[in-house]
Backbone as ProteinMPNN parsed JSONL, in Angstrom:
{"seq_chain_A": "XXXXXXXXXXXXXXXXXXXXXXXXXXXXXXXXXXXXXXXXXXXXXXXXXXXXXXXXXXXXXXXXXXXXXXXXXXXXXXXXXXXXXXXXXXXXXXXXXXXXXXXXXXXXXXXXXXXXXXXXXXXXXXXXXXXXXXXXXXXXXXXXXXXXXXXXXXXXXXXXXXXXXXXXXXXXXXXXXXXXXXXXXXXXXXXXXXXXXXXXXXXXXXX", "coords_chain_A": {"N_chain_A": [[22.001, -4.149, 19.472], [19.427, -1.666, 19.704], [18.437, 0.865, 21.94], [15.488, 2.381, 22.897], [13.296, 4.995, 24.057], [10.295, 4.388, 25.909], [7.158, 5.804, 25.731], [4.185, 7.402, 27.072], [0.767, 8.173, 26.085], [0.752, 10.836, 26.514], [3.137, 11.69, 25.799], [5.177, 11.296, 27.631], [8.052, 9.981, 29.152], [8.147, 6.628, 30.129], [9.638, 4.399, 30.37], [12.094, 2.084, 28.971], [13.116, 0.295, 26.011], [14.668, -2.486, 24.446], [15.565, -2.934, 21.135], [15.539, -5.327, 18.527], [18.422, -5.889, 16.612], [18.322, -7.172, 14.197], [16.0, -6.423, 13.041], [15.548, -3.681, 13.474], [17.875, -2.356, 12.931], [19.111, -2.273, 10.337], [21.022, -1.932, 7.3], [19.826, 0.252, 4.9], [18.542, -0.592, 1.801], [17.7, 0.93, -0.988], [16.793, 0.03, -3.464], [15.578, -2.415, -2.963], [13.38, -1.662, -1.396], [12.057, -0.183, -3.302], [11.381, -2.169, -5.202], [9.571, -3.755, -3.723], [7.521, -1.938, -3.115], [6.656, -1.399, -5.704], [5.67, -3.921, -6.352], [3.533, -4.154, -4.513], [1.846, -2.07, -5.34], [1.317, -2.81, -7.961], [-0.138, -5.128, -7.554], [-2.506, -4.1, -6.672], [-3.674, -2.95, -8.849], [-6.472, -2.688, -10.968], [-6.794, -3.596, -13.614], [-8.842, -3.92, -15.518], [-9.48, -2.759, -17.916], [-10.958, -2.811, -21.119], [-11.243, -3.492, -24.531], [-13.016, -4.043, -27.635], [-12.361, -6.521, -30.043], [-12.288, -6.993, -33.629], [-13.764, -9.245, -34.01], [-15.509, -9.274, -31.883], [-17.091, -7.028, -32.125], [-20.357, -5.867, -32.831], [-22.216, -6.757, -35.752], [-21.099, -6.537, -39.203], [-21.644, -8.606, -40.914], [-22.656, -8.501, -43.569], [-21.346, -7.595, -46.775], [-20.282, -4.277, -47.192], [-20.515, -2.817, -49.666], [-20.542, -3.561, -53.237], [-17.734, -5.283, -54.77], [-16.44, -4.111, -57.016], [-16.6, -1.237, -59.182], [-17.762, 0.909, -57.845], [-16.089, 2.995, -57.312], [-15.057, 3.386, -54.864], [-12.881, 2.368, -52.13], [-12.045, -1.085, -51.655], [-14.077, -3.041, -49.51], [-14.835, -5.313, -47.002], [-16.122, -5.744, -44.609], [-17.865, -4.004, -41.989], [-16.848, -3.892, -39.469], [-14.176, -3.616, -39.403], [-10.934, -2.652, -38.204], [-10.131, -0.22, -39.327], [-12.351, 1.198, -39.739], [-14.717, 3.572, -38.448], [-16.139, 2.857, -35.339], [-15.49, 0.266, -35.568], [-13.62, -2.753, -34.729], [-10.892, -2.833, -32.277], [-7.44, -2.753, -32.733], [-5.021, -4.632, -31.122], [-5.813, -3.646, -28.604], [-6.366, -2.851, -25.045], [-6.921, -5.534, -22.723], [-8.634, -7.298, -20.066], [-6.392, -7.964, -17.391], [-3.863, -9.351, -15.23], [-1.756, -7.547, -13.234], [0.009, -8.153, -11.278], [3.064, -9.351, -9.744], [5.559, -11.668, -8.585], [7.611, -11.657, -5.643], [10.414, -12.865, -3.833], [9.822, -14.35, -0.642], [11.704, -13.912, 1.333], [12.933, -11.563, 0.461], [10.817, -9.746, 0.669], [10.379, -9.724, 3.454], [12.84, -8.748, 4.319], [12.863, -6.207, 3.154], [10.74, -5.014, 4.521], [11.743, -4.925, 7.142], [13.858, -3.2, 6.659], [12.514, -0.837, 5.982], [11.347, -0.19, 8.431], [13.671, 0.106, 9.932], [14.734, 2.337, 8.653], [12.986, 4.385, 9.449], [13.568, 4.456, 12.182], [16.276, 5.188, 12.157], [16.057, 7.717, 11.12], [14.952, 9.013, 13.21], [12.261, 9.009, 13.447], [10.62, 7.178, 14.649], [8.486, 6.02, 17.161], [7.829, 4.542, 20.308], [5.079, 3.541, 22.147], [3.597, 2.876, 25.35], [0.938, 2.009, 25.582], [-2.124, 2.384, 23.721], [-5.073, 3.406, 24.095], [-8.483, 3.84, 23.372], [-11.328, 4.9, 24.859], [-13.721, 5.567, 23.792], [-15.262, 6.254, 20.587], [-13.737, 8.789, 19.212], [-12.697, 11.175, 17.26], [-11.577, 13.699, 17.619], [-10.259, 13.507, 20.106], [-8.285, 11.641, 19.447], [-6.791, 13.068, 17.512], [-5.854, 15.161, 19.105], [-4.128, 13.788, 20.833], [-2.154, 13.024, 19.015], [-1.255, 15.557, 18.308], [0.088, 16.202, 20.589], [2.434, 14.851, 20.222], [3.392, 16.239, 18.185], [2.768, 15.362, 15.645], [1.775, 15.203, 12.295], [1.387, 13.463, 10.386], [1.172, 10.099, 10.412], [1.744, 6.603, 10.944], [0.177, 4.23, 12.83], [0.814, 1.389, 14.689], [-0.678, -1.43, 16.035], [-0.948, -4.35, 18.155], [-3.245, -5.914, 18.059], [-6.464, -5.657, 16.446], [-8.197, -2.706, 17.116], [-11.227, -1.495, 17.573], [-12.428, 0.975, 18.434], [-10.214, 2.687, 18.32], [-9.466, 2.455, 15.612], [-11.74, 3.53, 14.311], [-11.748, 6.069, 15.365], [-9.486, 7.178, 14.244], [-10.019, 7.077, 11.61], [-11.223, 9.212, 10.216], [-9.345, 11.14, 10.453], [-7.193, 13.108, 8.81], [-4.215, 12.096, 7.229], [-3.424, 10.191, 9.014], [-3.139, 6.742, 9.973], [-4.256, 3.608, 11.168], [-3.243, 0.35, 11.91], [-3.082, -3.223, 12.394], [-0.396, -5.46, 13.378], [-0.439, -7.558, 11.596], [-1.126, -6.48, 9.155], [0.967, -4.838, 8.508], [3.103, -3.167, 6.265], [5.481, -2.356, 3.639], [4.839, -0.219, 1.88], [2.902, 1.413, 3.232], [4.395, 2.218, 5.447], [6.407, 3.799, 4.273], [4.802, 5.699, 3.162], [3.905, 7.266, 5.208], [5.233, 9.769, 7.341], [5.928, 9.452, 10.018], [6.322, 6.772, 12.378], [4.573, 4.947, 14.669], [4.717, 2.677, 17.264], [2.905, 0.465, 19.255], [3.821, -0.948, 22.346], [3.383, -3.897, 22.735], [3.203, -4.572, 20.054], [5.753, -4.356, 19.082], [7.177, -6.646, 19.932], [5.722, -8.554, 18.53], [6.285, -7.845, 15.873], [9.065, -8.258, 15.79], [9.146, -11.009, 16.222], [7.878, -11.907, 13.946], [9.569, -11.039, 11.828], [12.084, -11.986, 12.417], [11.959, -14.668, 12.183]], "CA_chain_A": [[20.643, -3.736, 19.822], [19.172, -0.25, 19.953], [17.55, 1.125, 23.077], [14.684, 3.588, 22.693], [12.384, 5.313, 25.152], [8.868, 4.093, 25.825], [6.403, 6.949, 26.233], [2.74, 7.217, 27.117], [0.065, 8.982, 25.092], [1.006, 12.253, 26.818], [4.524, 11.885, 25.37], [6.031, 11.288, 28.821], [8.838, 8.751, 29.209], [7.741, 5.704, 31.191], [10.541, 3.257, 30.395], [12.965, 1.882, 27.814], [12.992, -1.022, 25.394], [15.751, -2.856, 23.534], [15.042, -3.37, 19.85], [16.397, -6.296, 17.848], [19.23, -5.331, 15.526], [17.942, -7.856, 12.955], [14.788, -5.799, 12.513], [15.539, -2.235, 13.624], [19.195, -1.757, 12.697], [19.622, -2.786, 9.068], [21.397, -0.976, 6.267], [18.678, 0.396, 3.999], [18.813, -0.719, 0.366], [16.54, 1.578, -1.592], [16.262, -0.72, -4.604], [14.677, -3.439, -2.441], [12.149, -0.976, -1.031], [11.403, 0.18, -4.563], [10.805, -3.379, -5.787], [8.423, -4.195, -2.933], [6.449, -0.958, -3.324], [6.145, -1.658, -7.053], [4.874, -5.144, -6.297], [2.294, -3.873, -3.804], [0.982, -1.217, -6.164], [0.894, -3.589, -9.132], [-1.156, -6.084, -7.118], [-3.764, -3.377, -6.446], [-4.231, -2.462, -10.11], [-7.67, -3.432, -11.355], [-6.507, -4.306, -14.86], [-10.095, -4.334, -16.134], [-9.72, -2.046, -19.166], [-11.301, -3.817, -22.126], [-11.744, -3.045, -25.832], [-13.519, -5.151, -28.46], [-11.68, -6.801, -31.302], [-13.222, -7.006, -34.769], [-14.631, -10.421, -33.86], [-16.481, -9.018, -30.819], [-17.963, -5.91, -32.484], [-21.606, -6.314, -33.449], [-22.378, -6.453, -37.173], [-20.025, -7.015, -40.064], [-22.006, -9.814, -41.663], [-22.824, -8.254, -45.008], [-20.34, -6.752, -47.424], [-20.892, -2.933, -47.268], [-20.875, -2.558, -51.082], [-19.925, -4.544, -54.129], [-16.273, -5.21, -54.849], [-15.945, -3.246, -58.099], [-17.525, -0.368, -59.899], [-18.304, 2.04, -57.073], [-15.087, 4.049, -57.199], [-14.569, 3.422, -53.486], [-11.939, 1.306, -51.779], [-12.652, -2.379, -51.34], [-14.46, -3.226, -48.107], [-15.492, -6.601, -46.817], [-16.887, -5.754, -43.365], [-17.855, -2.697, -41.343], [-16.212, -3.939, -38.146], [-12.731, -3.546, -39.59], [-10.289, -1.654, -37.328], [-9.946, 1.08, -39.978], [-13.659, 1.862, -39.787], [-15.228, 4.116, -37.203], [-17.056, 1.901, -34.709], [-15.006, -1.091, -35.772], [-12.833, -3.334, -33.648], [-9.629, -2.176, -31.915], [-6.277, -3.626, -32.912], [-4.083, -4.693, -29.982], [-6.311, -2.838, -27.492], [-6.216, -3.476, -23.728], [-7.834, -6.583, -22.277], [-8.446, -7.546, -18.624], [-5.155, -8.698, -17.124], [-3.337, -9.288, -13.867], [-0.476, -6.841, -13.265], [0.834, -8.545, -10.133], [4.225, -10.213, -9.959], [6.011, -12.248, -7.324], [8.944, -11.441, -5.088], [10.729, -13.871, -2.827], [9.364, -14.037, 0.711], [12.862, -13.395, 2.062], [13.124, -10.18, 0.018], [9.732, -8.936, 1.237], [10.643, -9.575, 4.89], [14.01, -7.891, 4.484], [12.473, -4.842, 2.808], [9.898, -4.512, 5.609], [12.651, -4.597, 8.242], [14.623, -2.019, 6.246], [11.63, 0.332, 6.069], [11.243, 0.12, 9.864], [14.995, 0.6, 10.331], [14.896, 3.69, 8.107], [12.249, 5.32, 10.311], [14.304, 4.581, 13.442], [17.508, 5.928, 11.888], [15.683, 9.117, 10.881], [14.396, 9.571, 14.432], [10.826, 9.147, 13.224], [9.934, 6.021, 15.221], [8.13, 6.209, 18.562], [7.197, 3.386, 20.956], [4.198, 3.932, 23.258], [3.278, 1.729, 26.196], [-0.392, 1.56, 25.169], [-2.915, 3.419, 23.055], [-6.447, 2.944, 24.324], [-9.555, 4.812, 23.197], [-12.525, 4.412, 25.535], [-14.87, 5.845, 22.932], [-14.897, 6.679, 19.234], [-13.642, 10.248, 19.28], [-11.619, 11.62, 16.381], [-10.945, 14.883, 18.204], [-9.32, 13.044, 21.136], [-7.15, 11.008, 18.754], [-5.981, 14.135, 16.906], [-5.189, 15.893, 20.2], [-2.998, 12.961, 21.283], [-1.115, 13.138, 17.997], [-0.696, 16.902, 18.391], [1.029, 16.177, 21.7], [3.703, 14.347, 19.681], [3.693, 17.112, 17.051], [2.648, 14.532, 14.448], [0.726, 15.545, 11.337], [1.295, 12.341, 9.456], [1.725, 8.991, 11.215], [1.195, 5.252, 10.875], [0.142, 3.658, 14.174], [0.739, -0.065, 14.613], [-1.099, -2.114, 17.254], [-0.819, -5.8, 18.033], [-4.543, -6.438, 17.68], [-7.395, -4.654, 15.94], [-8.911, -1.945, 18.139], [-12.306, -0.86, 16.813], [-12.558, 2.388, 18.812], [-9.049, 3.408, 17.812], [-9.557, 2.484, 14.151], [-12.786, 4.452, 13.878], [-11.357, 7.417, 15.775], [-8.441, 7.662, 13.34], [-10.439, 6.913, 10.214], [-11.519, 10.512, 9.597], [-8.233, 12.069, 10.706], [-6.379, 13.16, 7.598], [-2.778, 11.912, 7.411], [-3.16, 9.149, 10.009], [-3.673, 5.414, 9.667], [-4.037, 2.611, 12.217], [-3.354, -1.034, 11.451], [-2.465, -4.228, 13.262], [0.89, -5.954, 12.867], [-0.693, -8.483, 10.481], [-1.217, -5.73, 7.911], [2.129, -3.965, 8.346], [3.711, -3.334, 4.95], [6.491, -1.358, 3.265], [4.231, 0.946, 1.236], [2.283, 2.296, 4.219], [5.458, 2.803, 6.273], [7.06, 4.859, 3.504], [3.808, 6.719, 2.842], [3.738, 8.115, 6.385], [6.521, 10.287, 7.804], [6.203, 8.966, 11.358], [5.879, 5.413, 12.682], [4.336, 4.765, 16.099], [4.485, 1.274, 17.605], [2.481, 0.142, 20.615], [4.841, -1.87, 22.862], [3.171, -5.312, 22.374], [3.399, -4.753, 18.62], [7.198, -4.486, 18.828], [7.51, -8.069, 20.079], [5.076, -9.269, 17.441], [7.035, -7.556, 14.648], [10.357, -8.945, 15.877], [8.891, -12.451, 16.068], [7.506, -12.132, 12.537], [10.652, -10.764, 10.878], [13.285, -12.727, 12.757], [11.744, -16.104, 11.884]], "C_chain_A": [[20.574, -2.229, 20.065], [18.204, -0.116, 21.12], [16.815, 2.441, 22.829], [13.748, 3.778, 23.883], [10.976, 4.809, 24.852], [8.135, 5.271, 26.45], [4.919, 6.588, 26.333], [2.078, 8.145, 26.099], [0.161, 10.482, 25.372], [2.44, 12.632, 26.45], [5.461, 12.05, 26.56], [6.757, 9.945, 28.897], [8.403, 7.896, 30.405], [8.658, 4.485, 31.265], [11.419, 3.219, 29.157], [12.746, 0.476, 27.268], [14.166, -1.245, 24.46], [15.143, -3.451, 22.266], [16.044, -4.291, 19.158], [17.128, -5.65, 16.675], [18.859, -5.95, 14.179], [16.729, -7.201, 12.285], [14.905, -4.277, 12.464], [16.879, -1.577, 13.325], [19.84, -2.338, 11.442], [20.062, -1.641, 8.166], [20.274, -0.939, 5.232], [19.131, 0.332, 2.539], [17.581, -0.233, -0.384], [15.951, 0.769, -2.744], [15.325, -1.84, -4.149], [13.335, -2.824, -2.047], [11.352, -0.624, -2.285], [10.706, -1.035, -5.183], [9.543, -3.817, -5.051], [7.243, -3.239, -3.09], [5.823, -1.154, -4.711], [5.249, -2.886, -7.071], [3.521, -4.897, -5.626], [1.325, -3.062, -4.662], [0.474, -1.968, -7.39], [-0.22, -4.558, -8.76], [-2.513, -5.42, -6.925], [-4.402, -2.883, -7.742], [-5.409, -3.33, -10.544], [-7.433, -4.224, -12.635], [-7.762, -4.722, -15.607], [-10.45, -3.514, -17.382], [-9.951, -3.063, -20.273], [-11.821, -3.153, -23.396], [-12.174, -4.27, -26.636], [-12.667, -5.298, -29.715], [-12.719, -6.835, -32.414], [-14.177, -8.198, -34.688], [-15.767, -10.124, -32.882], [-17.438, -7.873, -31.139], [-19.203, -6.438, -33.203], [-21.668, -5.893, -34.921], [-21.271, -7.085, -38.0], [-20.374, -8.229, -40.898], [-22.052, -9.595, -43.157], [-21.696, -7.381, -45.545], [-20.952, -5.369, -47.639], [-21.33, -2.534, -48.68], [-20.131, -3.547, -51.954], [-18.447, -4.26, -54.324], [-15.8, -4.17, -55.856], [-17.041, -2.291, -58.587], [-18.062, 0.812, -59.12], [-17.346, 3.223, -57.009], [-14.528, 4.176, -55.786], [-13.606, 2.269, -53.22], [-12.699, 0.025, -51.453], [-12.956, -2.471, -49.838], [-15.22, -4.537, -47.969], [-16.363, -6.651, -45.577], [-16.815, -4.373, -42.703], [-17.31, -2.731, -39.914], [-14.689, -4.008, -38.257], [-12.131, -2.467, -38.688], [-10.116, -0.286, -37.985], [-11.259, 1.83, -40.128], [-14.006, 2.43, -38.423], [-16.272, 3.155, -36.638], [-16.626, 0.452, -34.894], [-14.206, -1.591, -34.574], [-11.537, -2.569, -33.411], [-8.492, -3.178, -32.052], [-5.339, -3.523, -31.714], [-4.512, -3.791, -28.822], [-6.161, -3.568, -26.167], [-7.301, -4.513, -23.452], [-7.63, -6.787, -20.776], [-7.214, -8.402, -18.373], [-4.75, -8.506, -15.674], [-1.943, -8.676, -13.916], [0.489, -7.321, -12.171], [2.019, -9.411, -10.553], [4.76, -10.64, -8.596], [7.411, -11.77, -6.945], [9.183, -12.503, -4.027], [10.291, -13.409, -1.434], [10.493, -13.41, 1.535], [13.106, -11.925, 1.723], [12.068, -9.272, 0.638], [9.947, -8.691, 2.733], [11.801, -8.617, 5.131], [13.664, -6.438, 4.196], [11.613, -4.224, 3.905], [10.758, -4.096, 6.804], [13.468, -3.35, 7.916], [13.788, -0.749, 6.345], [11.479, 0.781, 7.523], [12.563, 0.711, 10.358], [15.206, 2.036, 9.858], [14.191, 4.717, 8.989], [12.968, 5.521, 11.646], [15.561, 5.428, 13.249], [17.237, 7.414, 11.639], [15.204, 9.818, 12.163], [12.888, 9.757, 14.351], [10.031, 7.937, 13.724], [9.718, 6.253, 16.717], [7.468, 4.937, 19.077], [6.367, 3.896, 22.135], [3.823, 2.69, 24.059], [1.91, 1.138, 25.865], [-1.111, 2.722, 24.497], [-4.368, 2.955, 23.088], [-7.419, 4.092, 24.121], [-10.818, 4.227, 23.824], [-13.783, 4.615, 24.702], [-14.367, 6.264, 21.559], [-14.922, 8.201, 19.191], [-12.435, 10.709, 18.464], [-10.859, 12.799, 16.977], [-9.922, 14.485, 19.261], [-8.08, 12.416, 20.499], [-6.213, 12.074, 18.183], [-5.222, 14.916, 17.975], [-3.99, 15.118, 20.748], [-1.837, 13.092, 20.303], [-0.469, 14.53, 17.994], [0.308, 17.005, 19.536], [2.394, 15.658, 21.292], [4.2, 15.23, 18.536], [3.704, 16.319, 15.747], [1.5, 15.037, 13.589], [0.498, 14.423, 10.349], [1.947, 11.14, 10.131], [0.992, 7.688, 10.944], [1.307, 4.632, 12.259], [-0.088, 2.158, 14.08], [0.389, -0.642, 15.978], [-0.965, -3.621, 17.052], [-2.123, -6.425, 17.547], [-5.429, -5.299, 17.184], [-8.164, -4.016, 17.09], [-9.972, -1.098, 17.436], [-12.45, 0.623, 17.144], [-11.428, 3.229, 18.238], [-9.114, 3.541, 16.291], [-10.571, 3.514, 13.669], [-12.47, 5.889, 14.273], [-10.36, 8.019, 14.793], [-8.891, 7.71, 11.888], [-10.678, 8.24, 9.495], [-10.435, 11.556, 9.836], [-7.278, 12.028, 9.511], [-4.887, 13.012, 7.927], [-2.422, 10.81, 8.389], [-3.799, 7.822, 9.584], [-3.304, 4.464, 10.793], [-4.171, 1.225, 11.603], [-2.691, -1.964, 12.449], [-1.179, -4.727, 12.612], [0.71, -6.895, 11.679], [-0.7, -7.746, 9.143], [-0.027, -4.838, 7.629], [2.823, -4.234, 7.015], [4.619, -2.154, 4.617], [5.836, -0.084, 2.736], [3.656, 1.922, 2.254], [3.323, 2.946, 5.136], [6.1, 3.985, 5.553], [6.102, 6.003, 3.181], [3.626, 7.705, 3.992], [5.11, 8.516, 6.943], [6.919, 9.722, 9.169], [5.654, 7.547, 11.52], [5.768, 5.265, 14.191], [3.976, 3.303, 16.357], [4.005, 1.172, 19.042], [3.377, -0.999, 21.1], [4.586, -3.345, 22.514], [3.399, -5.587, 20.888], [4.868, -4.938, 18.274], [7.615, -5.957, 18.894], [6.929, -8.886, 18.94], [5.827, -9.073, 16.122], [8.372, -8.284, 14.652], [10.179, -10.445, 15.652], [8.601, -12.788, 14.605], [8.696, -12.021, 11.605], [11.943, -11.489, 11.201], [13.178, -14.206, 12.37], [12.318, -16.473, 10.527]], "O_chain_A": [[21.518, -1.61, 20.555], [17.266, -0.901, 21.256], [17.434, 3.477, 22.584], [13.453, 2.834, 24.617], [10.529, 4.803, 23.706], [8.451, 5.687, 27.565], [4.464, 5.601, 25.756], [2.767, 8.826, 25.338], [-0.291, 11.299, 24.57], [2.902, 13.735, 26.743], [6.409, 12.833, 26.516], [6.141, 8.893, 28.724], [8.305, 8.379, 31.533], [8.476, 3.627, 32.129], [11.487, 4.183, 28.395], [12.257, -0.412, 27.967], [14.611, -0.328, 23.77], [14.312, -4.357, 22.326], [17.251, -4.055, 19.203], [16.526, -4.956, 15.856], [19.057, -5.328, 13.136], [16.477, -7.412, 11.098], [14.42, -3.649, 11.524], [17.006, -0.359, 13.452], [20.967, -2.831, 11.479], [19.545, -0.527, 8.254], [19.829, -1.981, 4.75], [19.989, 1.101, 2.105], [16.55, -0.905, -0.41], [14.743, 0.815, -2.978], [14.382, -2.183, -4.861], [12.279, -3.392, -2.328], [10.129, -0.754, -2.315], [9.566, -0.932, -5.637], [8.559, -4.205, -5.68], [6.097, -3.676, -3.188], [4.604, -1.082, -4.863], [4.202, -2.896, -7.72], [2.489, -5.368, -6.104], [0.127, -3.345, -4.697], [-0.669, -1.781, -7.808], [-1.138, -4.787, -9.548], [-3.549, -6.081, -7.0], [-5.552, -2.444, -7.733], [-5.341, -4.558, -10.49], [-7.823, -5.388, -12.73], [-7.767, -5.762, -16.264], [-11.586, -3.565, -17.854], [-9.235, -4.06, -20.365], [-12.742, -2.338, -23.337], [-11.752, -5.391, -26.353], [-12.304, -4.312, -30.357], [-13.915, -6.714, -32.146], [-15.276, -8.154, -35.242], [-16.866, -10.659, -33.03], [-18.485, -7.75, -30.503], [-19.122, -7.321, -34.057], [-21.223, -4.803, -35.282], [-20.602, -8.026, -37.573], [-19.497, -8.823, -41.525], [-21.546, -10.411, -43.926], [-21.164, -6.53, -44.832], [-22.038, -5.273, -48.211], [-22.41, -1.97, -48.856], [-19.235, -4.263, -51.507], [-17.97, -3.152, -54.079], [-14.858, -3.425, -55.582], [-18.235, -2.533, -58.412], [-18.762, 1.649, -59.69], [-17.758, 4.336, -56.684], [-13.63, 4.982, -55.539], [-13.532, 1.316, -53.994], [-13.853, 0.063, -51.028], [-12.165, -2.021, -49.009], [-16.138, -4.821, -48.738], [-17.252, -7.498, -45.482], [-15.82, -3.662, -42.844], [-17.311, -1.711, -39.226], [-14.005, -4.409, -37.315], [-12.784, -1.453, -38.44], [-9.967, 0.714, -37.282], [-11.277, 2.97, -40.592], [-13.651, 1.87, -37.386], [-17.167, 2.698, -37.349], [-17.301, -0.471, -34.439], [-14.13, -0.928, -33.539], [-11.129, -1.755, -34.24], [-8.57, -4.301, -31.555], [-4.919, -2.427, -31.345], [-3.661, -3.23, -28.131], [-5.863, -4.762, -26.147], [-8.442, -4.377, -23.892], [-6.555, -6.479, -20.26], [-7.001, -9.42, -19.032], [-5.238, -7.608, -14.987], [-1.047, -9.218, -14.564], [1.655, -6.927, -12.155], [1.98, -10.103, -11.57], [4.438, -10.031, -7.576], [8.262, -11.519, -7.797], [8.239, -12.98, -3.397], [10.381, -12.228, -1.1], [10.264, -12.497, 2.329], [13.448, -11.132, 2.601], [12.375, -8.166, 1.081], [9.725, -7.583, 3.222], [11.751, -7.78, 6.031], [14.114, -5.537, 4.904], [11.741, -3.033, 4.191], [10.53, -3.046, 7.404], [13.738, -2.536, 8.798], [14.295, 0.298, 6.748], [11.482, 1.977, 7.815], [12.575, 1.69, 11.106], [15.786, 2.853, 10.573], [14.731, 5.792, 9.247], [12.98, 6.628, 12.183], [15.873, 6.282, 14.079], [18.085, 8.262, 11.916], [15.068, 11.041, 12.203], [12.308, 10.555, 15.087], [8.909, 7.698, 13.278], [10.64, 6.629, 17.442], [6.653, 4.325, 18.386], [6.88, 4.593, 23.011], [3.743, 1.589, 23.514], [1.738, -0.081, 25.864], [-0.754, 3.886, 24.679], [-4.821, 2.21, 22.219], [-7.207, 5.19, 24.636], [-11.319, 3.193, 23.382], [-14.783, 3.921, 24.886], [-13.191, 6.587, 21.389], [-15.985, 8.819, 19.141], [-11.296, 10.639, 18.926], [-9.637, 12.883, 16.853], [-8.834, 15.058, 19.313], [-6.959, 12.637, 20.96], [-4.996, 11.995, 18.349], [-4.068, 15.291, 17.765], [-2.963, 15.707, 21.086], [-0.685, 13.25, 20.706], [0.721, 14.664, 17.711], [1.256, 17.787, 19.473], [3.399, 15.975, 21.927], [5.278, 15.007, 17.986], [4.526, 16.559, 14.863], [0.397, 15.271, 14.081], [-0.461, 14.434, 9.578], [3.149, 11.16, 10.396], [-0.223, 7.671, 10.741], [2.405, 4.519, 12.803], [-1.057, 1.706, 13.471], [1.077, -0.376, 16.964], [-0.881, -4.103, 15.923], [-2.115, -7.346, 16.731], [-5.174, -4.128, 17.468], [-8.717, -4.716, 17.938], [-9.651, -0.104, 16.783], [-12.582, 1.446, 16.239], [-11.646, 4.332, 17.736], [-8.848, 4.612, 15.746], [-10.304, 4.276, 12.74], [-12.881, 6.825, 13.588], [-10.381, 9.223, 14.537], [-8.229, 8.31, 11.042], [-10.372, 8.376, 8.31], [-10.592, 12.719, 9.464], [-6.638, 11.008, 9.254], [-4.363, 13.713, 8.792], [-1.242, 10.516, 8.581], [-4.843, 7.789, 8.933], [-2.189, 4.501, 11.312], [-5.114, 0.962, 10.856], [-1.849, -1.549, 13.246], [-0.912, -4.45, 11.443], [1.608, -7.018, 10.846], [-0.325, -8.314, 8.117], [-0.007, -4.144, 6.613], [3.101, -5.384, 6.674], [4.534, -1.094, 5.236], [6.241, 1.017, 3.11], [3.891, 3.127, 2.158], [3.153, 4.091, 5.555], [6.312, 5.042, 6.147], [6.529, 7.135, 2.955], [3.235, 8.852, 3.772], [6.028, 7.698, 7.005], [8.104, 9.536, 9.446], [4.664, 7.17, 10.893], [6.751, 5.437, 14.911], [3.052, 2.762, 15.75], [4.626, 1.727, 19.948], [3.66, -1.923, 20.338], [5.508, -4.003, 22.031], [3.748, -6.705, 20.508], [5.198, -5.599, 17.289], [8.321, -6.448, 18.014], [7.573, -9.808, 18.44], [5.988, -10.016, 15.347], [8.771, -8.862, 13.641], [10.985, -11.071, 14.963], [9.03, -13.825, 14.098], [8.829, -12.823, 10.68], [12.817, -11.598, 10.341], [14.187, -14.9, 12.248], [12.229, -17.629, 10.113]]}, "name": "protein", "num_of_chains": 1, "seq": "XXXXXXXXXXXXXXXXXXXXXXXXXXXXXXXXXXXXXXXXXXXXXXXXXXXXXXXXXXXXXXXXXXXXXXXXXXXXXXXXXXXXXXXXXXXXXXXXXXXXXXXXXXXXXXXXXXXXXXXXXXXXXXXXXXXXXXXXXXXXXXXXXXXXXXXXXXXXXXXXXXXXXXXXXXXXXXXXXXXXXXXXXXXXXXXXXXXXXXXXXXXXXXX"}
């Protein structure tokens, strides 16, 4: 187990917490992180590019000109792929880019991403993070106290004031433990966990 300091929003130490080695002290395998990030990004792709084949292009009923005697190449329809305005051969069609990874692999990669932030010294545990009002300036000032310019903040439950306060702060993102994922952890240089969220994460990843 690893022991880290618990601080308040003024970056003052208020206690300590022991972190589970199964979640916070894993050897990081970059290829697993890469696979999970690829899966997450592929699942977000719209895949709605669409071209018309020669069957779907309007027209093409009448033969453009007679078969012989014009001196021009034979033509049977004006929606041929070799004609301007004709159908597209092997063009893109709406598709699903997502692919599956084993649940065990996804859980392991998430724990590795968290472990990587701890090993780098970029993980902070705070006792609580409460915003009495929606105030982006107050949120940014708290983060400046930690010298953070880019951070992912994880809470146990959704906090509307906190979410809206951080929404317009560039480089910061707030999410609950339910939405915690590898891509967002790696996208942000710092990871801040509210103390109740630590127990929730350990319970989720140790199961």
